[in-house]
C-alpha positions as CSV (number, residue, x, y, z in Angstrom):
1,M,52.9,94.8,-62.3
2,S,50.2,97.4,-63.3
3,K,49.1,100.6,-62.0
4,N,45.8,99.4,-61.8
5,H,46.5,96.1,-60.1
6,R,48.7,98.6,-57.2
7,N,45.5,100.1,-56.6
8,A,43.2,97.4,-56.9
9,L,45.5,95.6,-53.9
10,G,45.3,98.9,-51.8
11,R,41.0,98.6,-51.7
12,G,40.8,94.5,-51.1
13,L,38.9,92.4,-52.8
14,S,36.1,94.0,-54.5
15,A,39.1,95.9,-56.4
16,L,40.6,93.1,-57.6
17,L,37.3,91.0,-58.9
18,E,36.5,94.5,-61.2
19,N,39.3,94.6,-62.8
20,A,39.0,90.6,-63.3
21,S,38.9,89.4,-67.3
22,T,36.5,86.7,-65.8
23,D,34.0,89.2,-64.3
24,I,31.1,89.7,-66.3
25,T,29.2,93.0,-66.9
26,A,26.1,94.1,-64.2
27,T,23.6,93.6,-66.7
28,E,24.5,89.9,-67.2
29,S,23.6,86.9,-64.8
30,K,26.2,86.2,-62.6
31,P,27.8,82.7,-63.3
32,L,27.6,79.6,-60.4
33,N,30.2,78.2,-58.7
34,S,32.3,81.9,-59.6
35,I,33.5,84.7,-57.0
36,S,31.6,87.9,-58.4
37,E,30.7,91.1,-57.8
38,I,26.7,91.3,-56.4
39,P,24.7,94.4,-54.9
40,I,24.5,94.2,-51.7
41,S,21.0,95.5,-52.2
42,Q,19.8,92.2,-54.4
43,V,21.7,90.0,-51.4
44,Q,18.8,88.4,-48.7
45,A,19.7,87.4,-45.2
46,N,20.1,83.9,-44.6
47,P,17.0,82.8,-42.9
48,F,18.4,79.4,-41.2
49,Q,21.3,81.7,-40.0
50,P,22.4,80.0,-36.5
51,R,23.7,82.7,-34.9
52,D,20.9,85.4,-34.1
53,V,23.2,87.9,-32.2
54,F,25.5,89.9,-33.8
55,E,27.7,92.8,-31.8
56,E,27.5,96.3,-32.1
57,Q,30.4,97.1,-31.3
58,A,32.5,94.6,-33.5
59,L,30.3,94.6,-36.1
60,A,31.4,98.8,-36.1
61,E,34.8,97.9,-35.9
62,L,34.9,95.0,-39.0
63,A,33.1,98.2,-41.0
64,E,35.9,100.4,-40.5
65,S,38.2,97.9,-41.4
66,I,36.3,97.3,-44.5
67,K,36.7,100.5,-45.5
68,V,39.9,100.9,-45.4
69,H,41.3,97.1,-46.7
70,G,37.7,95.9,-48.8
71,I,35.9,92.9,-48.4
72,I,39.2,89.8,-47.7
73,Q,36.8,86.8,-47.8
74,P,33.7,86.7,-50.0
75,I,30.4,85.8,-48.9
76,T,29.0,82.7,-49.9
77,V,25.3,82.7,-51.7
78,R,23.1,80.8,-53.3
79,K,20.7,82.5,-56.5
80,L,17.4,82.5,-55.8
81,G,16.9,84.5,-59.5
82,Y,17.9,86.3,-61.9
83,D,18.5,89.8,-59.6
84,S,18.5,88.3,-56.0
85,Y,20.6,86.2,-53.9
86,Q,20.5,84.9,-50.5
87,I,23.5,84.2,-48.0
88,I,24.8,80.7,-47.2
89,S,27.8,81.9,-45.0
90,G,29.2,85.4,-44.4
91,E,25.7,87.8,-42.5
92,R,28.4,89.4,-40.4
93,R,30.4,90.6,-43.2
94,T,27.5,91.5,-45.0
95,R,26.0,93.6,-42.6
96,A,29.3,95.0,-41.7
97,A,29.6,96.0,-45.4
98,R,26.3,98.0,-46.0
99,L,27.4,99.7,-42.0
100,A,30.8,100.9,-44.3
101,G,28.8,102.2,-47.4
102,L,29.6,99.4,-49.8
103,E,27.3,99.1,-52.9
104,T,29.0,95.7,-54.0
105,I,30.2,92.5,-52.2
106,P,32.3,90.0,-53.4
107,A,30.2,86.5,-53.6
108,Y,30.9,82.7,-54.4
109,I,27.8,82.2,-56.0
110,R,26.0,78.2,-55.7
111,L,22.7,76.6,-56.2
112,A,21.9,75.4,-53.1
113,D,18.6,73.8,-51.5
114,D,16.9,74.9,-48.2
115,Q,17.7,71.6,-46.7
116,G,21.9,71.5,-48.1
117,M,21.6,75.5,-47.1
118,L,20.7,75.3,-43.3
119,E,23.6,71.8,-43.6
120,M,26.2,74.7,-44.9
121,A,25.4,77.6,-42.5
122,L,25.5,75.5,-39.9
123,I,28.5,74.0,-40.7
124,E,30.2,77.0,-41.8
125,N,28.9,78.9,-38.1
126,I,30.2,76.2,-36.0
127,Q,34.1,76.0,-37.2
128,R,34.2,79.9,-36.2
129,E,36.4,80.1,-33.7
130,E,33.8,82.8,-31.5
131,L,31.2,80.8,-31.2
132,N,30.6,79.7,-27.6
133,A,29.6,76.3,-26.6
134,M,25.5,76.9,-26.7
135,E,25.8,78.0,-29.8
136,I,27.6,74.9,-30.9
137,A,25.5,72.7,-29.4
138,F,21.9,74.8,-30.8
139,S,23.8,73.9,-34.1
140,Y,24.4,70.2,-33.5
141,K,21.2,69.7,-32.1
142,R,19.9,71.3,-35.7
143,L,22.1,69.3,-37.9
144,L,20.6,66.4,-36.4
145,D,16.8,67.0,-36.2
146,E,16.5,69.3,-39.4
147,C,19.4,68.0,-41.7
148,K,18.4,64.0,-40.4
149,L,21.8,62.9,-39.9
150,N,22.8,60.8,-36.9
151,Q,25.6,61.5,-34.4
152,E,28.4,59.3,-36.3
153,Q,27.6,61.5,-39.4
154,L,27.4,65.3,-38.0
155,G,30.7,64.4,-36.8
156,E,32.2,63.5,-40.0
157,R,30.5,67.1,-41.7
158,V,32.2,69.2,-38.7
159,G,35.9,67.0,-38.0
160,K,34.9,65.7,-34.0
161,N,34.2,61.8,-32.6
162,R,31.2,61.6,-31.7
163,S,32.0,62.0,-28.0
164,T,32.7,65.1,-28.6
165,V,29.9,65.9,-30.6
166,N,27.6,64.4,-27.8
167,N,28.9,66.1,-24.1
168,Y,27.4,69.3,-26.2
169,L,24.9,67.7,-27.0
170,R,24.5,66.8,-23.6
171,L,24.5,70.6,-22.6
172,L,21.1,71.2,-23.5
173,R,19.7,69.5,-20.7
174,L,21.2,71.7,-18.3
175,P,18.4,74.5,-17.0
176,D,18.0,77.4,-18.7
177,N,20.2,79.5,-16.3
178,V,23.2,77.6,-16.8
179,Q,23.0,77.1,-20.0
180,V,22.5,81.6,-20.2
181,A,25.7,81.1,-18.3
182,I,28.0,78.7,-20.5
183,R,26.8,81.0,-23.5
184,D,27.3,84.0,-21.4
185,N,31.1,83.2,-20.7
186,Q,30.2,82.8,-16.9
187,I,31.2,79.8,-16.7
188,S,33.0,77.4,-19.1
189,M,32.0,74.0,-20.8
190,G,34.4,72.3,-18.2
191,H,32.4,73.6,-15.1
192,A,28.9,72.7,-17.2
193,R,30.1,69.5,-18.0
194,A,31.0,68.8,-14.0
195,I,27.0,69.6,-13.5
196,I,25.7,67.6,-15.9
197,N,26.6,64.8,-14.0
198,I,24.0,65.6,-11.2
199,E,20.7,64.1,-12.1
200,D,18.8,66.0,-8.9
201,P,18.2,69.4,-10.6
202,E,18.0,71.9,-7.2
203,E,21.3,69.7,-6.5
204,Q,22.4,71.4,-9.9
205,Q,21.4,74.8,-9.2
206,Y,22.9,75.0,-5.6
207,L,26.3,73.4,-7.5
208,F,25.5,76.0,-10.4
209,H,25.4,78.9,-7.7
210,K,28.1,77.4,-5.4
211,M,30.4,78.1,-8.7
212,L,29.9,81.5,-9.3
213,E,29.9,82.6,-5.9
214,E,32.9,81.2,-4.5
215,N,34.5,81.5,-8.0
216,L,35.6,78.1,-8.1
217,S,37.4,76.2,-10.8
218,V,36.6,73.1,-13.3
219,R,38.5,70.6,-10.5
220,D,36.6,72.0,-7.5
221,V,33.4,71.2,-8.8
222,E,34.5,67.7,-10.2
223,N,34.7,67.0,-6.3
224,L,31.7,68.5,-5.1
225,V,29.8,66.6,-7.6
226,R,31.9,63.3,-7.1
227,S,30.8,63.5,-3.1
228,A,27.4,64.9,-4.2
229,N,27.1,61.6,-6.3
230,E,29.1,58.8,-3.4
231,R,26.2,60.4,-0.7
232,D,23.2,59.3,-2.9
233,D,25.3,56.0,-3.2
234,D,25.2,55.1,0.4
235,K,21.7,56.0,0.6
236,K,20.8,53.2,-1.5
237,G,21.0,49.4,-0.8
238,P,22.7,46.4,-1.6
239,A,23.0,45.7,-5.0
240,G,21.6,49.6,-5.8
241,T,18.0,49.0,-4.6
242,P,16.5,52.0,-2.8
243,A,17.0,52.2,1.4
244,K,13.6,52.8,2.7
245,K,11.2,54.8,0.8
246,K,11.2,58.9,2.0
247,A,7.4,59.8,3.1
248,E,6.5,61.7,0.3
249,L,4.9,65.7,0.6
250,P,1.7,65.5,0.5
251,G,-0.1,68.3,-2.3
252,N,1.8,70.2,-5.0
253,F,4.5,70.6,-1.6
254,V,6.8,69.4,-4.3
255,E,5.8,71.6,-6.3
256,Y,5.8,74.6,-3.8
257,Q,9.1,73.2,-3.1
258,Q,10.5,74.0,-6.2
259,E,9.3,76.8,-7.0
260,L,10.9,78.8,-4.0
261,S,14.4,77.0,-4.3
262,K,13.8,78.3,-8.0
263,R,13.0,82.2,-7.0
264,F,15.4,81.8,-3.4
265,E,18.4,80.2,-5.9
266,T,19.3,77.6,-3.1
267,K,17.7,74.4,-2.1
268,V,14.8,75.4,-0.3
269,K,13.2,72.1,1.8
270,I,9.6,71.4,3.0
271,K,8.9,68.9,5.3
272,A,5.3,68.3,6.1
273,D,2.8,65.3,7.7
274,E,-0.4,63.7,5.6
275,R,-2.2,67.0,7.7
276,G,-0.2,69.7,5.8
277,R,2.0,71.1,8.9
278,G,5.8,71.0,8.9
279,S,8.1,73.5,8.3
280,L,10.5,75.4,6.1
281,V,13.9,75.1,5.2
282,I,15.9,78.0,4.0
283,P,19.7,77.3,3.8
284,F,22.2,80.3,3.4
285,K,25.9,79.9,2.7
286,S,27.4,83.0,4.3
287,Q,26.1,85.9,5.8
288,Q,26.0,87.6,3.1
289,D,23.8,85.0,1.4
290,L,21.3,85.3,4.5
291,K,21.3,89.2,3.7
292,R,20.3,88.3,0.1
293,L,17.6,86.0,1.5
294,I,16.3,88.6,3.8
295,D,15.9,91.0,1.2
296,L,14.4,88.8,-0.8
297,L,12.3,87.8,1.9
């Protein structure tokens, strides 16, 4: 092994590429379907990047690693012009390389149209282990909508069966605050899949806050969902026909009820007659929960 080659190993893949006989000078156009060193200043961000949040601390740690070891895995770019490239995958590595002060970065160069680029970027991101369930769900939705894939084709692209794909897509039907909790790892996908089986949005909110406050397991939530669904079935007559119809709330009372439930984060009930007279019921689950409601009031 030559002295130059040993030194190159200590500086990462970037140094190896500098010494590679297949590399070309910076004044020449870089070849397609090859790995070459390209100036970071010529690399543009990916407008189809599925991930829009990059943790600063993690980027700083990756930048420090790059200073020591160089870029281990090349990024993938598409060629826009003679000296212009756009990232297909490797946005995080590129940002960290800039932080590390690198002027060039190893890249696999290829051609891709906008739809092909979007599909490659989404699939590359989906296959990363650090993605949370909501990021995967949104990426699946974009592949269906923007890349015109059906669920079977999507499953083939990402190496998942159709039922797994569908389980992720169902997460998008959950209320916004539940989706945020999944994204922030406050609740697991197992918790979320249990809540989805409740049709009533107010009941979903009640179970969501209960599981957070009481730190319920997935099995606990599944049992609560099963009990709630059994109660709903009991309210139905023979062959699933609805039981006696409840008196409808007058005017905008249903909307008020929903607004109050959201405001107080509990299943508020309004009872009123046709003249608008009635009562407001705000349930609480503990003395601490009652104190929370009083503070809100």
